N, C-alpha and C positions, 0 to 999 in steps of 0.2 A: 302088511304095512305096519310099521312101528308107530304106535300111538303113545306119546308121552303127555301126561296131563300134570300141569304144575299148579293148578289152583282153580278156583271158581272163575268161570268165564273163558277158560282156555278153549281153543278150537282144536278138536281132535285132529291128529295127523300133522300138526305144525310144531312139533316139539319145542318147548321153551318159549313159546310166544302166546300172548293172549290176543284179544281182539284189537287192542290198542298198539301193541308192539312188544318188544322183549320184556320178559318178567325181570324186574330189578331185583338184585340181590339184597337181602336184608342187611341193614347196617346195624352195628352194635353201638352202644353208648361210647365205648372207648375209641371208635373210629372218628367221632366228631370232636372229641376233646383232645387237644394237643398234650403230649406228655410233659412239656415244659412251658410254663407261662411266657417265657422270654424267647420261645422258639421262632417267633415272627419278628424279632427285633432286627432292624437293619444294621448291617455291619460296614457297608461301604461309606465313603465320605459323603456322598449325596444323601444316603439314607440316614446317616447320623445327623446331618444338618436338618433334614426334615423332622427327625425326632426332637432335636433341640428346639426348633421353632415351635413345634406342637407343644412341647413341655413348657416353653416360655409363655405361650398363649394360655395354657391351663393355669400356670402360676399367676398370671395377671388377672385371670378371672377369679381365682381364689382371693387375691389381694383386694379386688373390687368388693367382693362379698364381705371380707373382713372389715374393710373400711366403712362399709355401710352399717355393719353391726356396731362398729366402734362409735360412729356418730349417733346411732340410735340410742345407745346406752350413755355415751359420754356427753351428749349435748346438755343434759340436765346438770351435770357437774360443771361444765364449762360456763353455762349461763349463771349458775350459782356463784362460781368464782368471780365472774365479771361483776355481778351485782354486789357481792360482798366487798370487792375492791372499790367500787364507786362509792358505796355507802361509807366505808371506812376512810377513804381519802378526801371526799368532798365535804361531808357534813360533820365529820368527827370533831373538829376543833370547836365549831359553834355549838354543837350539841353538848359537848363536855363542859364548856364554860357555863351554859345555861343550867344543866343539871347540877353542876357543882354549886352554883349560887342557890339553887333550890334546897339542896342538902344542907348547905351552910345555914340557911335561914330556918329550916324546919327542925334540925337537930341541935342548933346552937353550937356548931363546931367551928373551928378556925377555917379560913379559906383554903389553906394548904391541905389539911386533912380531908376536907370534902372533895377537893380536886383529885387527890390520890385515890379515894374510894371510887369515884365515878370513872376515872381512867382505868382502874383495875377491872371493873365490871364490863366496860366497853371492850377491853382487850380480850377477856375471856369469851365474850359473845362473838367477836370477830374471829377468834381462833377456832371456835367451834364450827362456824360456817365454813371457814377455809378448810378445816379438817374433813368435813363432810364432802366438800367439793373435790378435794384431792383424792379422797377414797373413791368417788364415782369415776373420776378420770382414770385411776389405776385399774379399776375393774374393767373399764372399757378397753384400756390398752392391752389387757391380757388376751383379748380376742386376736390381736395381731401376732401373738406368739404362734398361733396355728399356721399362719402363712410362713413364718420363719422356719418352723419345724418341717413343713412340707418342702420348702425350698432346700433345706439342708439334705433331706432324703433324696431329692432329685439330683443334687450335685454329687452325692455319693454314687447314685446309680449311673450318672453320666461318666464319672471317673472310671467306674468299673467297665463300662462299655468301651471307653477310649483305651483303657489299658489292655483289653482283649485284642484290639486292633493292632497294637504295637507288637504283640507276640508273634 
């Protein structure tokens, strides 16, 4: 009787089988990793449509994340811009005339010179707040460039797949 033993737990006399069933062949690492990352890419019309829909879904998820980050960073700048505009537009005239009268009386200047000094200081202050606000909005907007770059890469990939189908 030919007795093959292939490992621990084998039953003698049943060559190539253990108590559970056939002895599985050992797999190597290269058996489980495809040689090409794009080897499973669908090439038929229905497959490409499924890939496009999946890619669109992923793109929208990335856009949602980017918009969330944009508003988390940008809301400080947007609120600051709104506040500065309200302050500058609603109370500026009354404030400037009042401060101008105070400067005129305190420093014994003419009315025109005191108004010019007060208006200059107010414009510098308003411009500084507006500059800060625009800077915050610009930083927040840079987060949206990630979505644009990813979308561009996806379009290049899609064009390459479609051009392969035309060949």
